[in-house]
N, C-alpha and C positions, 0 to 999 in steps of 0.2 A: 216838549220832549224831543230829543234828538233820536232819530230812527237808525242811522247809518252804522254799520259794523265798527266796532273799535279797531284801531290799529295795533301795531306791536307796542308793548308797554314800554319798550326801550325808544321808539321813534314817535315822534309826535305825527298828528295827523296833518298832512299837506293840504293846504288850502285849496278850494276848488274841487273837493272830492275825487282825488286820485285813488288808483287800485291799491289793495293792501301791499304790504312788503313781503317779498320772497326771498330765500336764501340763495346765494351765488352758486352756480354750476361748477362742480369739482373738475370736470374735463374742459372747461372752457379756457381759451389762452388769456392768461392775465394781462391787462393793459400795461403798457410801457410805464414805467415809473420814472418820475423825473430825477435827475442827478442829485446824489446827496442823500437819497432816500434808501432805508435798508431793504435787502432783498426779501422777497415774499418766501414764505415756508409753506409747503415744500417746493423746492426748485422744480422748474418745468423739465419734463424729461427731453434728453439729447437725442437727435436723430443720428443713426449710423451712418459713416460716410459711404457714398456710392462708389463701386469699383469703376476704373476707367476701362473703356472698350480697347481690347488688345489689337495688334496690327500682325497680319500674316504676310510674310515676304514671300514673294512667288519669284522663281527663276525662269527666265525664258532662254532657250537655247540660241546661241548667237548674238544675244544681246546683253545678257547678264554678265558683268565684269566679275571675275573671282577676286575674293577677298585677298589682299596681299598678306603673306605670312609674317606672323610676329617675330620678334628678335629670337625668342627661345626656339620656335619651330625653323627658323633659318640656321640656327647653330645646330640642332639636331639633325637636319637634312646635310649639313656640310660634313658633320662627324660620320654619318652613316656612308656618305659617299667616299671619304677617305679611307674607311675601314673595307668597303668592297674593293677599292683600288689595291690596298695592301695585300687583300686575300687573294686577288687575281695575280698580282705580282709574285707572291709566294709560291702558288701553283704552278706558274710558268717556270720559275727557278727549279722547283722540285722535279717537274718533268724533264728540264734539260740536264739536270744531274743524273736523273735515271737512265736517260739516253746515252749519256756519257759513259756511264758505268757498264751498260750493256754492250756498248761499242768495245771498251777495253777487254771486257770478258771474252767477246767473240775473236778479236784479235789475238789474245793469248791462247784460246782454244785452237785456232788456225795454227799458230806457231808451235803449239805442243803437237798437234797432229801431223804438221809436216816434219818435226824432228822425229818422232815415232815411225812416221813412214820412211824417212831416210834411214834411220838406224835398222828397222826391219828389213829394208830392202837389201842394206848392205849385209845384215845377217844371212839373209836367204841367199843372197850371192855366194857369200863365204860358204854356207853349207852345201850349195850346189856344187862349188869347186873342190871343197876339201871334205865332205862327208863322205863316209864310207859307202860303198855299194851294198844294198840289203839283198841278200841270197837266201834261198830256203833250201835246206839239205834234207834228202829223203834217205830213208834207210831201204838198201836193195840186198836181195839174197842171190848168190852166184852159185850156180851148180858145176859139177866138173865138165860140163860141155860149154861153160860159159854163158849160159843162159841167165839173164837177169828178170828179176821180178820184185815189185815194191812190196815191203812187208812193214810192220809196224815199228815204230822208232825205238821200241825197248830192246831190239836185238842189236842196235848199234851204238858204239860208245867205248871209251876206253876200258879195259878190263871185262869186257863182254866175251863170251865164248865164240871163237872163230872171227871175231871182229878184225878186219884188215883196215888200218890206218893208212894215211898216206906215207908214213915212215917205216911201214912193215918191210920194205925190201923187195926183192926180186922173186924168181920162181921158187928158190929153195924155201923161202918163208911161206909161200902159199902150200907147199906140201907139208910143212910142219903144222899149220893151222888145221888142216882136215877140211872136211866138207860137210854141209855146204858152208860157205862163207859169207860174210857180210860187210858191206862198206857203205859210205855216203855217195849219193848221186846228188850234184848240185845243179839247181835251177831245173827248168823244164816243167813239163807236167808229169805229176806222179799220182797213181791211183793204186791203192793197195790190191794186190792180186794180179796186176797187169805190168808189162815192161814199162820203164820210164820212156817218155817221150821228149826228145829235145835235151838241153842242158849238157852236163859234162861230168866226167868222173875226176876231174883234176880240180883241186880246191882252189878258187881264185884268191890271188893275193890282196892283202889289205881289205878284203871285203869282210862286211860283218855278216856272219853265216849263223842261222838259227834253224832248228827243225820246226815242224808244225806243232809239235807237242810243247814248245817253248825252251827246249835245251839249247844252249849256247855252244856251238861248235868252234867259232873263232870269232874273236872281238875285232871289231874293224879299226881302221886307222893304221897311220904310219907306225912302224915299229912292231906291229902285233905279230905274234907267233902263228906260223902257218899250220902247226900241227895240235895245238891244244883244243881240249874239248871240256865242257863241264855243263853245269846245270845254273 
C-alpha cells in the first residue's frame, strides 16, 4: 500500500517523491515569454518615468557673459531710443520758440515804452511852455482908509454888493460903490481875518485864476478874457 500524499488531481506525481504542487504568486514577475506567444493576462504594471534632475545657472560677476538680445528685444530698444531722441528734439524746439517769443515781446514792450516816453516828454514840454499859470485869487475887504483884510470868497464876484472888479474904473466908481468894498487879491498868502501877504491886486494876464472855494475867476490860455468870472 502507497503511503505518500496524493498530488493535484490535474498533475501526476513526479517520480522520485517531489514536493506537492503550489499555485504561482500573483506579485511575482512573470518569466519572459518566447516570441510568438500571446501575452499573459493581466499585463504587468508599468513603472512611472523618473524626473530628470534640473540645472541651476549661477552668474559670477566679471565672468558671466550677458545673453545677447533677441531680434524682438533689439527692435524694441531701437524704437525706444528713437522715441527718446524725438521727444528731446521737440522739447528743445519748443524752448527755442518760447525764448524767441519772449524776446520779441520784450523788444516790443521797450519800443512802446520808448514811444510813450517820447510822446509824454513832448507833451510835458509843451505844457511847460504853453500851459497857463495857475493863480489863486482871495477875496479881500477894503475900508475907507485903504486897509485890506481877507474875507470869505462869497463876498467877491460879479453882481455881489460893493464888489470892485478890475474893470470898475477910477475913483468915481469907488465912491458910487460905497463902503466897505471887496475885490480879488491874486497870489501870495491869504488867511481869513488877516491882511494878505505877497501877491498883487492886478489880475495876471493869460493865467488860470481860481478861488480856494473853486470859483473860476479867469480861464487861462491865449485869448482869455481878463475880466470874466464864474463858477
